[in-house]
N, C-alpha and C positions, 0 to 999 in steps of 0.2 A: 501397512504403513503405519498404523499405529505403535507397535511393539518396536518398529525399527527406529521411530524417531524418538520415543523414552528412552531406549537402550544405547542408539548409536550418535543423537545429536543434542538432547536436551542437555544430558550431563556433560557434557565434552567441556574441556578447557580450551579457552579462546584466548591469546595474546593479538589484538589488532593495533597497528602501529598507524595513525591517521595523517601523522606528520613529525618533523622531528621532535616536535615540544608536546606530542598529545598522543597517547597511548593508552588502551586498558587492558588489564589482565582480568579473566573473568573465568569463573568453574563451573559456569553453566549459562545457558540461554536467557534464563531467568536475570541472572546478574548483570547480563549486557545491558538489558531493557531498564535495571535501577541505575545503570551509568549515564542514562541519556541524560545530557544537560543540554539545555537549550539557552544561548546567550540573549539577556532582556527579556527573558519572559515575563518578569513581572510587570512590564511595561505595555502588557497587551491583556485585554477584556477576553481573548480567548485562548483555549489552552488544548494540546493534544490529547490531555487525560480525559477529558469528560468533552462529550457532544455538546454544543450549544444549543440551549432550550428555545431560541429564537421563535421556531415553527411550532412548539409544543405551547405556548403562552395563549392563555384567554383573552377573550376580545379581540378587537381589528387590529390586524399587521400593519405597522407603518412602514409601506415600501422603502422608507429613506433609511430606516433602521437596517432593513435587510440587507440594503444596496452597502451600507456603511460596514455591516458584520462581514460580507465578501470580500469588501476593499482591504479591511483588517487582515484577514485571512490572506490575502496573496502579498501583503506587506509582510505577515508573519514567515511566510514561506519564500519572500523575496522573489515572487515571480510576478510582479504586476504587468507590465507592458500590456499588450492587447488583451489580457485578462480582465483589465480593469474596463477596457473600452467594449468587450462584448458583455459585461455584468452591466454597462450604463444602457447598452442597445435594449438588453431584456428590460430593464427597469423605465426608460422612455416609450418602450411599447408597450408599457403595464402587464408585462409577462413574467418579471423576474419570480413573484412568489408563487405563480401558478406554475412556472416550469420547475422547481426546486421542491414543490410538494409531488409533483409527479415524478422526479427522479427518486424522491425519498421513498414514494411507495414501491417504486421498482426496485430500488437497492435493499428494502426492507422487506420484500416478499421472499420468504423461504422457500414457498414450493416451485419456485421457476426459474431454470437456468438458460434463459433466452434472449435473445437482443430487444433491446426495446423499440417499440411499435411507433415511438414519436422522436421526434429530431432531438439529438442531444449536443453538448458540446464535451470535448473532453480535452485536457490540456495538465501540465505539470502543475498548473496553478488549480484548475477545476477539480481535480481530485482530491485536493485538500479542502475544498469548500465541502466537497461531498462528505470526506470524513469526518470534519468538525461536524456538520449540521446533523448526521444521521448515525444512528446505530451499527456497530461492527462493521466498519467501511475502513479498509486501510488506504493510508496514502500511497499509492501504487506508485513509486519511483523507482530508478535502476538499480537502487541499495535493495528495495522489499524484493525487487523483482529478483536480483542475485540470489539473493538469501534463500527465497523458495523454489528456484530454478535449480541451484544446488544441491537441496535437501531431497529433490526428485530425483535429480542425476546420482546421487549416493545410494539412495534406494535401488535405482535402476541398476547400478553396477553390483549391487548385492543380491538381486533377484534373479529368480528362475523366469522362461519366455511367457508362462501366463500371468506374472503378475506385472511382468513387463507390457503386455497388452492392455493391462488395466489402467496402467500409469499413462501410457499414450492417451487415453481417453481423458485422464485427469488433467494432464498437461495441455494439450491440445487447445490452442487460443490462448493462451498466456502469452505474456510479452517477454522480448528481448530489448534492451534500451542500449542504443549507440554502438560505442566500442569501447576498448578497455586502454586508450591513451587520453589524457587530459589535452587541453587547449595549451599548457604549459610543456606538453612533453613528457609528461610523467605515466609510467604504467599502473596500472590498478585494475587485478582481475573481477569483471562484472558479468561478462557475457560468455556463454559455455561455447564450447568448440562447434564446428559447423554439422559436424556429426549429431550432435545429442540435440542441438537446435532443429535439426530435419527428424530424428526420433519422436522429440516430442510435439513437432509441429507448431513452434513458438513463432509468433507474428513480431515483424520489426515494424511496418509503418501501416497496419490497417486501417480502414475505418474509424470515425468515432464511436459508431456503435459497436464494431468490436472491441476496441479500446475500453469502453464502457462495461462490455460483456467481460472482458480479462479481469477487470477491475474488480466485478463482482467474484468472479470465481477466485481470484488472489483473496479476496475478505474471507472467503469460505475458508478457504487454507489456512490462513492465519488464526481464524475464530477455531479450528479443527486442532491445531497446533495448540494453542492456548489452552483449548480444553484437555488436550493430553497432558501437558504439563501442570496444570494448576488442579485437574481434577474435576472441575466445573465450570460452568460457563458464567461470565458475568463481563460487562463492558470495562471494568476495571482491569481484569487478566488479559483480556482482549487488547487492551491500548499497552501493557507490559510488554505482551509478545509481539506486537506492532512497532514498539521504538527497539525491542531486541532485534527484530529483523533489519531494521534501519542502520544499528550499529553493526552487525555481523554480516552486511551485505557488501560493506565499504569495500573488502577488497578479498577475494574469495582464494589469492593466493596465501594468505594467512592462516588459512583454517588448518 
């Protein structure tokens, strides 16, 4: 997989048109991440570029500060709704810090790729909380999933049967999100064809524990791609690749 990604993907030219007024033209995957621009970023105390260190600070942690951090991340991602309610429930039950520390330990355990043995919450909002609060965790949304799945698909089409068998093991349990048509009727390609979904064993709506495991596996793949791209491992490099996946996963038909 490594040589294929470096030779066939990482240095590819991309032109992605997001709408009639916004597009990017880049000469590599890295360039795409550097073109990432989040409106009103300066208004937030949280950032996609570095983990929020609230769980690392010395001294007693005020649970209200942790709750406000979660709410700010939900607002950053425009995914408030039920996510804020679930955070409030954990806070009122006195479990928010305990829960997040348990999830942090699970995500940052590089020795295991098994489902968590405790109850979890997974959603488009909570994946952002996990990504902002922990090291090397991707924001696992439809665009990042589309990027990862497309890279694996291209490798599949370029591979012999023994390699394809290995790919099945790697891809099995990853997610595929929704469909290719937006609420406004616009078509953009983010979902693989049914044959590839079946080949890879991608999940559509599994349990939260399986979604969490898929998030961890996707994070490992983004981490691996960033190491291949940059030649070394760092949180900064991981974030660049994470943003690249978000930018390039917008519409696969433009690859």
